[in-house]
LODOVEX-165994 format. One line per field, with one value per residue (C-alpha): residue number from 1; residue in three letters; x, y, z. Coordinates in pm, 1 decimal. Each point is the difference from the previous one (the first is absolute). Last residue first. Example, Ala and Ser with C-alpha at 12.3 -4.5 7.8 and 13.67 -1.06 7.14 Angstrom:
# residues 2
k c(2:1)
r c(Ser:Ala)
u c(1367.0:-137.0)
v c(-106.0:-344.0)
w c(714.0:66.0)
This chain:
# residues 419
k c(419:418:417:416:415:414:413:412:411:410:409:408:407:406:405:404:403:402:401:400:399:398:397:396:395:394:393:392:391:390:389:388:387:386:385:384:383:382:381:380:379:378:377:376:375:374:373:372:371:370:369:368:367:366:365:364:363:362:361:360:359:358:357:356:355:354:353:352:351:350:349:348:347:346:345:344:343:342:341:340:339:338:337:336:335:334:333:332:331:330:329:328:327:326:325:324:323:322:321:320:319:318:317:316:315:314:313:312:311:310:309:308:307:306:305:304:303:302:301:300:299:298:297:296:295:294:293:292:291:290:289:288:287:286:285:284:283:282:281:280:279:278:277:276:275:274:273:272:271:270:269:268:267:266:265:264:263:262:261:260:259:258:257:256:255:254:253:252:251:250:249:248:247:246:245:244:243:242:241:240:239:238:237:236:235:234:233:232:231:230:229:228:227:226:225:224:223:222:221:220:219:218:217:216:215:214:213:212:211:210:209:208:207:206:205:204:203:202:201:200:199:198:197:196:195:194:193:192:191:190:189:188:187:186:185:184:183:182:181:180:179:178:177:176:175:174:173:172:171:170:169:168:167:166:165:164:163:162:161:160:159:158:157:156:155:154:153:152:151:150:149:148:147:146:145:144:143:142:141:140:139:138:137:136:135:134:133:132:131:130:129:128:127:126:125:124:123:122:121:120:119:118:117:116:115:114:113:112:111:110:109:108:107:106:105:104:103:102:101:100:99:98:97:96:95:94:93:92:91:90:89:88:87:86:85:84:83:82:81:80:79:78:77:76:75:74:73:72:71:70:69:68:67:66:65:64:63:62:61:60:59:58:57:56:55:54:53:52:51:50:49:48:47:46:45:44:43:42:41:40:39:38:37:36:35:34:33:32:31:30:29:28:27:26:25:24:23:22:21:20:19:18:17:16:15:14:13:12:11:10:9:8:7:6:5:4:3:2:1)
r c(Unk:Unk:Unk:Unk:Unk:Unk:Unk:Unk:Unk:Unk:Unk:Unk:Unk:Unk:Unk:Unk:Unk:Unk:Unk:Unk:Unk:Unk:Unk:Unk:Unk:Unk:Unk:Unk:Unk:Unk:Unk:Unk:Unk:Unk:Unk:Unk:Unk:Unk:Unk:Unk:Unk:Unk:Unk:Unk:Unk:Unk:Unk:Unk:Unk:Unk:Unk:Unk:Unk:Unk:Unk:Unk:Unk:Unk:Unk:Unk:Unk:Unk:Unk:Unk:Unk:Unk:Unk:Unk:Unk:Unk:Unk:Unk:Unk:Unk:Unk:Unk:Unk:Unk:Unk:Unk:Unk:Unk:Unk:Unk:Unk:Unk:Unk:Unk:Unk:Unk:Unk:Unk:Unk:Unk:Unk:Unk:Unk:Unk:Unk:Unk:Unk:Unk:Unk:Unk:Unk:Unk:Unk:Unk:Unk:Unk:Unk:Unk:Unk:Unk:Unk:Unk:Unk:Unk:Unk:Unk:Unk:Unk:Unk:Unk:Unk:Unk:Unk:Unk:Unk:Unk:Unk:Unk:Unk:Unk:Unk:Unk:Unk:Unk:Unk:Unk:Unk:Unk:Unk:Unk:Unk:Unk:Unk:Unk:Unk:Unk:Unk:Unk:Unk:Unk:Unk:Unk:Unk:Unk:Unk:Unk:Unk:Unk:Unk:Unk:Unk:Unk:Unk:Unk:Unk:Unk:Unk:Unk:Unk:Unk:Unk:Unk:Unk:Unk:Unk:Unk:Unk:Unk:Unk:Unk:Unk:Unk:Unk:Unk:Unk:Unk:Unk:Unk:Unk:Unk:Unk:Unk:Unk:Unk:Unk:Unk:Unk:Unk:Unk:Unk:Unk:Unk:Unk:Unk:Unk:Unk:Unk:Unk:Unk:Unk:Unk:Unk:Unk:Unk:Unk:Unk:Unk:Unk:Unk:Unk:Unk:Unk:Unk:Unk:Unk:Unk:Unk:Unk:Unk:Unk:Unk:Unk:Unk:Unk:Unk:Unk:Unk:Unk:Unk:Unk:Unk:Unk:Unk:Unk:Unk:Unk:Unk:Unk:Unk:Unk:Unk:Unk:Unk:Unk:Unk:Unk:Unk:Unk:Unk:Unk:Unk:Unk:Unk:Unk:Unk:Unk:Unk:Unk:Unk:Unk:Unk:Unk:Unk:Unk:Unk:Unk:Unk:Unk:Unk:Unk:Unk:Unk:Unk:Unk:Unk:Unk:Unk:Unk:Unk:Unk:Unk:Unk:Unk:Unk:Unk:Unk:Unk:Unk:Unk:Unk:Unk:Unk:Unk:Unk:Unk:Unk:Unk:Unk:Unk:Unk:Unk:Unk:Unk:Unk:Unk:Unk:Unk:Unk:Unk:Unk:Unk:Unk:Unk:Unk:Unk:Unk:Unk:Unk:Unk:Unk:Unk:Unk:Unk:Unk:Unk:Unk:Unk:Unk:Unk:Unk:Unk:Unk:Unk:Unk:Unk:Unk:Unk:Unk:Unk:Unk:Unk:Unk:Unk:Unk:Unk:Unk:Unk:Unk:Unk:Unk:Unk:Unk:Unk:Unk:Unk:Unk:Unk:Unk:Unk:Unk:Unk:Unk:Unk:Unk:Unk:Unk:Unk:Unk:Unk:Unk:Unk:Unk:Unk:Unk:Unk:Unk:Unk:Unk:Unk:Unk:Unk:Unk:Unk:Unk:Unk:Unk:Unk:Unk:Unk:Unk:Unk:Unk:Unk:Unk:Unk:Unk:Unk:Unk:Unk:Unk:Unk:Unk:Unk:Unk:Unk)
u c(5724.9:-223.1:189.6:62.5:30.2:214.9:8.8:-328.9:-235.7:91.1:-43.9:-224.8:170.0:-240.0:-300.9:-365.5:-222.0:-365.0:-57.2:-232.6:-137.8:249.6:31.3:92.3:212.9:130.7:349.5:-148.6:-176.3:323.0:189.6:-250.6:-5.8:377.4:-28.5:-222.0:-300.4:-11.0:-294.0:-268.9:-131.4:-360.7:-144.5:-354.6:-196.4:236.9:50.4:-161.6:321.8:-5.7:29.8:301.1:165.1:-47.8:160.8:298.8:33.0:45.8:342.3:62.3:213.2:-306.0:-92.0:-346.4:-276.9:-328.5:-345.3:-310.3:145.0:-49.7:273.2:226.4:-200.3:-296.3:-286.2:-33.0:-356.7:45.9:-95.7:107.8:245.2:199.0:-86.3:-6.5:173.6:250.7:78.3:37.7:229.6:205.2:53.1:143.3:-136.4:-199.7:324.6:210.4:-281.1:120.8:-83.5:-361.6:-208.0:238.2:-224.3:-112.8:154.7:-77.9:190.5:-158.6:145.4:-233.3:-45.5:-327.5:154.9:357.5:14.1:270.0:56.5:45.2:-75.9:54.1:239.2:-68.6:124.3:-25.3:278.2:-144.0:-103.6:140.1:253.7:-149.1:208.7:246.3:95.7:-21.9:-354.2:89.9:-340.6:-239.9:-305.0:-68.2:-376.9:-76.3:-181.9:-38.0:-73.5:-260.3:-343.1:167.4:67.8:-373.5:-7.4:302.2:-168.4:-323.8:185.7:199.3:-322.8:-48.2:-178.5:325.4:287.9:184.3:346.0:187.8:368.2:217.0:348.3:278.7:194.1:374.9:274.1:374.3:277.5:311.8:-159.5:-105.5:334.3:-57.5:-10.7:-62.2:-186.6:17.7:-190.7:95.9:-134.0:-5.0:380.3:10.2:-225.9:-366.4:-159.8:-188.0:-336.8:-91.5:344.6:-37.6:-330.0:151.6:299.4:-219.3:-225.4:306.9:121.2:-349.4:-7.9:334.5:-83.0:-340.4:139.7:259.8:79.1:80.1:9.2:139.7:288.4:7.2:217.9:336.6:301.1:20.3:12.9:350.5:114.1:-117.9:182.2:315.7:-20.4:-35.4:301.9:208.9:-105.0:90.0:-266.7:-153.4:-116.0:-54.1:-310.1:-64.2:-321.0:24.8:-315.9:19.6:-364.2:85.8:152.8:368.9:101.1:332.7:116.3:307.7:71.2:313.7:273.3:47.1:-187.4:-331.9:53.2:8.9:-363.2:-105.5:192.4:-149.5:-351.9:42.5:161.7:-205.9:-242.6:-232.2:-362.2:-51.7:-203.2:-108.9:-45.8:-105.2:192.4:-137.5:77.4:-20.7:32.3:-152.7:-155.1:-326.2:-11.3:115.7:-255.8:-284.0:58.5:43.8:-345.4:-167.7:129.0:-99.3:-354.8:-52.9:130.8:251.0:-51.0:233.3:235.3:200.8:276.5:286.6:60.0:-364.1:60.1:-127.2:229.8:300.4:-93.0:21.3:354.5:170.2:250.6:209.9:9.7:145.7:-111.0:160.0:-198.5:158.6:-211.8:89.1:-174.5:-28.2:319.6:-95.9:234.4:-63.0:253.3:-25.4:47.0:200.4:-9.5:250.5:2.9:-248.2:-272.3:-6.1:-276.6:52.7:170.8:-254.6:-105.1:-50.4:-209.7:-195.0:-70.4:-152.6:-213.1:-126.8:-80.9:-194.6:-169.7:-122.8:-137.7:-191.2:-116.2:-180.4:-233.7:-14.1:111.3:-265.3:146.9:-74.0:362.5:245.6:337.5:-130.3:-167.1:355.3:-14.7:293.3:175.1:-50.8:50.3:357.4:62.7:186.4:-282.1:52.0:-253.9:-261.7:72.2:-46.2:-312.6:-156.3:65.2:-154.8:-314.8:-24.1:39.7:328.8:126.0:-86.9:246.5:304.3:188.7:233.0:365.8:82.9:135.9:203.9:142.9:120.1:373.8:13.3:-143.7:-336.1:-29.5:-103.3:74.8:214.5:-135.3:114.2:-240.5:-164.4:-162.5:-191.6:24.9)
v c(8518.0:-212.7:70.0:-295.8:85.4:-183.8:76.2:188.5:-270.5:-249.4:-372.9:-247.3:-334.7:-164.9:-94.3:59.6:-240.2:-34.8:370.1:-43.3:-352.0:-230.6:-5.9:-323.1:-16.5:-344.3:140.0:272.4:-261.1:-197.8:310.1:72.7:-364.5:1.0:314.2:-181.8:218.0:173.3:-26.8:267.3:250.1:101.6:328.2:103.5:318.8:255.6:372.2:-50.1:71.6:-353.0:-143.3:210.9:-42.2:-376.4:-30.2:205.4:-215.4:-300.8:136.1:116.8:-232.7:-142.1:320.6:136.9:-14.7:180.3:-118.7:221.4:212.3:-284.8:30.4:-298.2:-232.8:39.8:-225.3:133.4:-122.1:-56.9:-368.0:-168.1:264.9:81.6:-319.1:-308.5:109.0:247.1:-197.2:-322.9:170.2:159.9:-342.3:-129.0:-334.0:162.6:142.2:-316.5:-229.9:-349.8:43.9:99.9:-60.4:91.9:-41.3:306.6:216.9:338.3:112.5:288.0:315.6:214.1:378.0:-5.4:-177.0:-107.3:-301.9:-260.6:-230.1:-373.5:-218.5:-361.8:-280.9:-308.2:-74.1:369.3:166.5:200.7:355.0:137.4:281.5:348.6:211.9:289.3:-10.8:290.1:-64.2:-342.6:-161.9:-80.1:-210.7:-145.9:-23.4:-305.2:-19.2:-309.9:137.4:5.7:0.3:142.0:320.3:74.0:-16.4:232.6:249.2:-23.5:105.7:278.4:129.7:-83.7:202.4:138.8:-90.9:330.8:152.6:-319.1:-65.1:-263.8:-103.1:-109.6:-315.4:-3.1:-126.9:-0.7:32.8:-201.7:-307.2:185.4:165.2:375.9:249.0:372.7:193.8:316.0:38.1:-21.1:120.7:347.1:-9.1:-56.8:303.6:-5.3:315.6:-148.1:54.3:-369.2:-93.3:259.2:-152.4:-349.4:107.1:176.5:-303.5:-224.0:216.3:-17.7:-378.0:-27.7:249.1:-159.3:-353.3:131.2:-296.5:-357.6:34.9:-319.7:-17.7:-262.0:-223.0:79.4:-73.5:359.7:80.4:-143.3:177.3:339.3:-60.3:-94.0:316.6:211.4:-169.0:52.6:364.3:80.2:243.5:-174.5:247.8:-123.2:116.6:-80.7:-2.1:-66.4:-77.8:140.5:98.5:367.6:-82.6:-31.8:125.5:-74.6:112.6:-81.5:-284.6:14.7:-259.9:-326.8:-24.6:-167.8:-167.4:-350.6:42.3:46.0:-314.7:-204.1:110.8:-85.2:-341.6:-104.8:-216.9:295.5:46.4:372.1:244.1:356.0:314.0:308.3:295.4:349.9:336.4:-114.3:334.7:246.9:179.1:45.3:-340.6:-191.4:170.1:-26.0:-371.6:-34.3:146.8:-190.9:-331.2:91.4:92.8:-317.0:-253.4:-232.4:-368.4:-244.2:-279.4:177.1:-130.0:184.4:-218.2:72.7:149.7:339.9:-10.9:-107.2:280.2:257.5:-123.3:23.1:243.2:-112.6:-9.1:-330.1:-153.6:-120.3:-74.6:-69.0:-115.8:4.5:327.8:164.3:58.5:103.0:-7.6:178.7:-78.7:266.3:-29.9:241.4:270.9:284.8:351.1:-77.1:262.5:203.8:56.7:247.4:237.7:276.9:-31.9:-375.2:35.6:280.8:-217.0:-268.5:252.6:160.8:-335.4:-106.8:343.0:-49.3:-338.0:149.5:300.2:-230.3:-97.8:-372.8:35.4:269.0:327.8:105.3:15.2:-7.9:-123.1:-346.8:-2.5:-63.0:-367.1:-140.7:337.4:150.9:-352.3:41.8:154.2:331.9:176.0:-233.9:29.7:168.1:-243.3:-308.3:141.1:72.7:-357.0:-140.2:204.9:-112.2:-369.3:-186.5:-321.5:96.9:282.7:-206.9:90.3:293.4:68.7:371.5:58.6:-321.7:67.3:346.4:-69.4:-247.3:240.7:-135.1:-202.9:53.3:-325.5:-44.3:-322.2:-359.4:-229.6:-334.8:-214.5:-320.1:-329.5)
w c(-3874.9:223.3:321.3:229.6:368.4:256.7:373.9:-4.4:118.3:270.3:-34.3:173.5:41.1:9.2:-207.6:75.8:-191.0:-101.4:-59.3:-295.8:-52.2:-172.4:-376.4:-173.3:-312.7:94.3:58.3:223.2:212.5:26.0:114.1:277.5:110.2:35.2:212.8:250.8:84.4:337.9:245.4:-13.3:257.2:-61.0:123.4:91.7:55.7:-148.4:63.1:341.3:192.8:145.0:-352.1:-98.3:340.8:-5.2:-341.3:114.8:314.7:-225.6:-87.3:-359.9:-210.9:-172.0:-176.7:67.2:-258.0:-55.4:-100.4:12.7:-280.5:-251.0:-264.0:-31.4:223.1:-235.7:109.5:354.1:60.3:373.7:30.6:-322.2:-116.5:313.5:184.8:-222.5:-318.6:145.1:315.5:-197.4:-250.3:279.7:158.4:-327.3:-122.6:-278.4:-140.4:2.0:-110.8:92.0:371.0:-77.9:314.2:282.0:303.8:196.5:270.8:153.5:311.7:189.8:154.7:211.5:24.2:-191.5:-297.3:-68.0:-230.5:-45.3:-293.6:-51.6:-299.2:84.3:-87.2:216.6:352.2:85.9:197.3:285.3:83.4:-326.0:56.3:-39.2:-233.8:5.9:368.4:248.1:124.1:141.5:34.0:283.4:-76.5:-341.7:0.2:-214.5:-331.0:-218.2:-339.2:-277.0:169.6:311.0:-192.4:1.3:381.1:21.4:-230.5:200.4:315.4:-162.5:-154.6:-363.7:-267.5:-140.8:230.8:-26.5:-62.5:-80.1:75.7:-167.7:114.7:-233.5:90.6:38.6:-231.3:65.0:-257.4:-75.3:-156.0:-314.0:-72.5:2.9:-287.9:39.5:-264.5:-206.7:-324.2:-363.8:-335.6:158.5:2.1:-375.6:-60.8:-103.6:-137.7:-296.8:168.5:-15.9:128.0:274.0:107.5:-4.8:208.1:256.2:35.1:41.3:288.2:150.5:-26.6:178.7:276.0:56.8:21.9:245.3:222.3:-96.2:-377.0:-147.3:-248.1:-270.8:-215.9:155.5:-223.7:-123.4:371.4:25.3:-317.1:127.7:327.9:-191.4:-208.9:314.3:158.5:-313.5:-21.5:360.7:116.2:301.4:264.1:356.9:192.7:365.9:204.8:375.7:200.4:354.7:43.9:-42.0:-337.3:-77.4:-342.9:-167.7:-342.6:-210.7:238.3:220.1:-14.8:-179.4:-325.3:-72.3:-337.3:149.0:109.9:-361.0:-98.8:284.1:-90.3:-366.2:49.2:304.0:-197.7:-27.8:-91.6:-46.4:207.1:-69.0:210.2:-197.2:142.6:40.2:-162.8:-360.1:-171.0:-243.3:300.4:-191.6:-170.3:305.7:227.5:-249.8:-40.1:376.6:68.0:-283.7:135.9:355.3:-107.2:-200.4:249.7:-164.0:-61.3:169.6:-104.9:-268.4:-219.4:-163.5:-303.9:-66.3:-347.1:119.6:302.6:-207.2:-240.9:280.4:60.7:336.5:151.0:293.5:378.4:124.4:329.5:323.0:316.6:339.9:293.5:370.1:61.0:-338.8:-195.4:-352.5:-299.4:-330.3:-270.9:-268.4:-373.5:-208.7:-260.0:26.9:147.7:276.1:23.0:320.7:254.3:282.6:-241.7:42.0:-364.5:36.4:314.9:-166.6:-303.3:221.4:189.9:-321.9:-157.0:308.7:7.1:-357.2:103.3:293.4:-202.8:-240.8:286.1:75.1:363.7:62.8:126.4:359.7:105.0:-292.2:129.0:92.2:-341.6:-124.3:93.0:-200.8:-24.8:346.8:136.3:-120.9:341.8:-2.2:190.5:299.2:283.4:-215.9:-282.8:219.4:166.8:-337.2:-118.9:319.0:-60.5:-361.6:80.9:12.2:-161.1:-357.2:-61.5:92.0:320.7:-35.1:-78.9:-17.7:350.5:16.6:-346.7:101.5:42.0:-287.5:-252.7:-100.7:-319.2:-362.8:-170.3:-309.0:-144.5:-43.6:-182.7:69.5:-265.9:55.3:-184.0)
């Protein structure tokens, strides 16, 4: 039985919400973050990636976290961000193309995380976990949303949707790509109590996106407990809850900086010992993944590789269909190629391995490899969301960055202060 809590969020004033809202900290690199802040100094990117306002300073420098706190406090002092005067929950609706996503922003229990009522399916990367721990601790705030799923038989989702009022949202932001983000406050005490009662009947929540943000919030709570400085708000962290069948899942691309002792030619020859390899031919550079060349008669692992300016399709038989984790494409890639051939034994921390979110067009992978920053990239097929939840229920841990969930939310529309 999970707990959800109302909280008084710090939010942008309605008339500046579109200026403040930013993409999450982890979907842009340092250069992109700087460009965002230079173009729009009000962007919340100056808080979630404050190194963008400190040219030449290392991202892990203490000054970066101090600047994040300074920038957040300045937005509050200038009246750009305002604390709600009563606790509530927040319906967050996204209109993206022909899709409509509706989630509930609420506070969640640190103890539910520690007791595994909030379940994980991925390990965190060390440096990202430490970065967000320092960020939360210094700013004294959850500045980004943890995205979680719940199994729903329509009762919870339909009730949340019924609370959306007629008329204008409390906040509306339309991005350059045409995606519309809307926030509706829910402050009616009876409605809040009913939401809490509905989730009291839910056994588990499942982190879909934001493993680092969740673990970092828990780290801060545990450190403050040890120090005797914990507050009730710091016993909780901010999340957004979606019904499990109302999200989309993409794969997560891998990029490697070098091939070790292999040349591109010898690497391809070595891959042939494990995979059937076919040059793919022309692709649509604007899509998020490479469609398989043909539908296999038997279950197979399939992934796509960009090397030397050419796309290849790699396939091999599915050897362990009853082992949910071993049967993942990313597991086969990690064990056979990244670890077995390239010696990348730590996918959480090896600097030779980097990741690119699955909702980035294939052209982005090509650009990164063609630039020389990386030698090879792998585009992965999506994992079924039901499989993700089943793995979490069994206590399994998928390889890092196995899933990219949509919708992607904006930062800065709701902030949870820890006091």
